[in-house]
N, C-alpha and C positions, 0 to 999 in steps of 0.2 A: 504494500500500500504506500502511495506516495506521501511525502511530507509536505508537498506543495500546498500553499494556503493563499487564497485570494485576499486581496487587501481592499479597503474601502476607497471611495473616490478621494482625489487629492483635496486636502484641506478639511477632511472629515475625520475627527478623532472618534473611533468607534467605542472607546472605553472610557478614557479620561480617568483611569484608575492605575494604581501601582501594579508592578509585575505580579506581586503576590495576589492582589485583588483580581487581576485578570485570570490567574490560574483557578482561583476559587469560583469565579464567575462561570468559567467553562464547566467545572465539575457540577455546580448546582444546576446550571442550565441543562446539562445532559441528564441529570436526575429527574428534572421536570419533564423533559421531552420523552424520556424512556418510560415514564410513569412510576418510577421508583418513589418520587414525591408526587402524591396524588393531588388533584385539584382541591383547593381550600385547605391544604395541609398548612399548619402553622410553622413558620420558619423562625426558630429561636437562635439568636446569634451564638450563645454559649454552646448549644448543641452542635451547630454547624462548625464552629471553631474546633471543637473536639473531634468531630467526625473527619474533618479534612486537615486536621493538624496545622491550622493556620491561625494567625493573630486575629483577634476580634475586629480590629480595624479593617483588615483585608476582607472579612466577611461582610462588614457593613458597606464597604465600597461595592462589593459584588452585588449585594441586595439592591443598592441604589441604581446600579446599572441595569439589573434585571427588571426593576420597576420601570425605568425609562424605556425599556424595550418591550414592555407589555407582558412579561412573564410573571411578575410579582405585583401584588396589591398591598398597599400600606393602609391599614385600618386606623383611622384617627391619628395618623402620623406616628403610630407606635408599633402596633402588631403587624408583622409581615406574613402574608399568606400566598400560596401558589394560586395564580390566576387560572381559572378554568379556560383552557384553550378550546373553545367550542366552535361549532359550525358558523355561528353568527359572527364571531371575531374574525375567523378566516375570511368570510364573505366581505366584511367591512374592509379588511386589509387589502385584499386583491382588488376591490372596487376602487380604492384610492389609487392603486397602481395604474389601473385602467385610465384614470383621470389625468395623472401627472406624467406618465412615461411617454405618451405620444408627443407631448410638447418638447420633452428633453431629447427624444430621438430626432425630431424635426431639426432642432438646433445642431445636433451632431452631424446630420447629413449635410447641412449647409456649410460646415467648417471642416469636415473630415479630410485628412491628407492621404496621400498614397501610403505613407507609413502606417496610418491608422488602419487602413484597409488590409494591409499586409499582416498586421498584428491580428486582426479579426480572423483572417484566413488561417493563420498559424494556430490560433486557439481552437478554431473549428476543426482543423486537422487533428489536433490532439483529442478533441471530444470524440471524433469519429473513430480514431485509432483505439481509444479506450472502449468505445461501443457499450457503455453503461456497465462494463464488467466490474469496475471498482466504483461503487456508488458515491463514495466520499470524494474521490478524484473528480468524478463527473460534476458533482455539486460545486467544487472549487473552480473547475474550468468554466462551467456555465456562468458562475458568478463573475469570473474575470471577464468573460465575453461581454456581459451586460455592463459591467463597471467601466470598461474601456470607452463605452459610448457616453458615459456621464462623467468621466474623469475630470474634465476641465470645464464642466458646466458652471456658468457664472452664478447660478442660484444655489448657493450652498445649503440653504434651508430645504429646498426640494430634494437635493442629493442626499442630505442627511435623513430625511423622511423616507426616501426610497430605500436607503441602506438598512435602516431600522426595520422596516417591514419585510425587506428581502431576507434578512437574517432570521426573522421569526418564521416566515413561511418555509424557508429551506431547512431550518432546524426541524420543524414539524414534519416536513416531507421525508425526513430520514426514517420515519416509522414505517414508511410504505415503499413498495416497489413500483417502478414505472411500468405501466401496461405497454404491450408491444405497439399499440396504436399511438400512445403518447410519445414513445421513443421516436417513432417515425415522424411524428408531427414536429417535435423539437428540432430534429435534423433538418427537416424541410423548411421550417420557419427561419432557422439560422442561415441556411444557404440563400433563401430568397431575400433575407434582410441584407446580406452582404452584396447581393446583386443590385438591390435598390440603392444602397449607399454608393456603389460604383457609378450608377446611372444618375446620381444626384436627385433621385425621386423621393423627396422628403414626404410628400403627401401619402404615397403608397406605404412607405416605411412606417409612418405614424399609424396608419390603419392596421398594418400587420402587427406591430408591437402591442396594440390594444387587444387584438384577438389572441396574441401569444400569451399575454399576462392573464387574460380572462381564462384561457385554456388551462394554464398552470393552476390557477385558483380552483377552478371547477374540478380538476383532476384530484387535488387534495381533498376537496369536499366529498367527492364520490368515494374515495378511499376511506374517509372518516365514517361515512354512512354505512358502507359495507362492513367495516369493523364493528360499528355499533349494532348492526343487525345480527352479525355473527355472535356477539356477546349475549344478545337478547334471546337467541334461539336455543 
């Protein structure tokens, strides 16, 4: 498994925490995503500090970051609990992406260089070479593909919101496998998007990215519903 890790857009600090806080953040987030920490579970700093053998300050940093990304709720600014990641939250997150990403892609198409296009083609080549065999590597490469388009966007607030929601959705998606039809659609969308960037067709690229983001969100929702039905039966 590759150690490759995608980075956020330029100028976006994804954590704002210390190195120790970042490590604890990853551990707690993985526990939430995997279900080891169930929805509405109380998050006690002392218990988490002991569990992860980390200073209390690092745990507090991690919880604040998880709160900002939508994984944790603070009740009356005191008690922290795991936020239920339900279908309504996923719907809201991907619908925001459908609203903001077309505008960001339009901007990218209008300023994309030959070097940008070459990088997109290189990343896409790696995605297709991996062929979804390593799901973590695919997630990182796919994120890098999209990040490249928003990397230099002038609106850092939009880029930060995109990154926050992207991280939540792709973290949740790790619970599930891509269907064969979704795999084919991702590859097709990426190839078409590169072609549209080359042609300078900003309008078509914006329409495509809207459908692409909606498709990703709906795929996660379908997987969540299927899992819920399986548990109920």
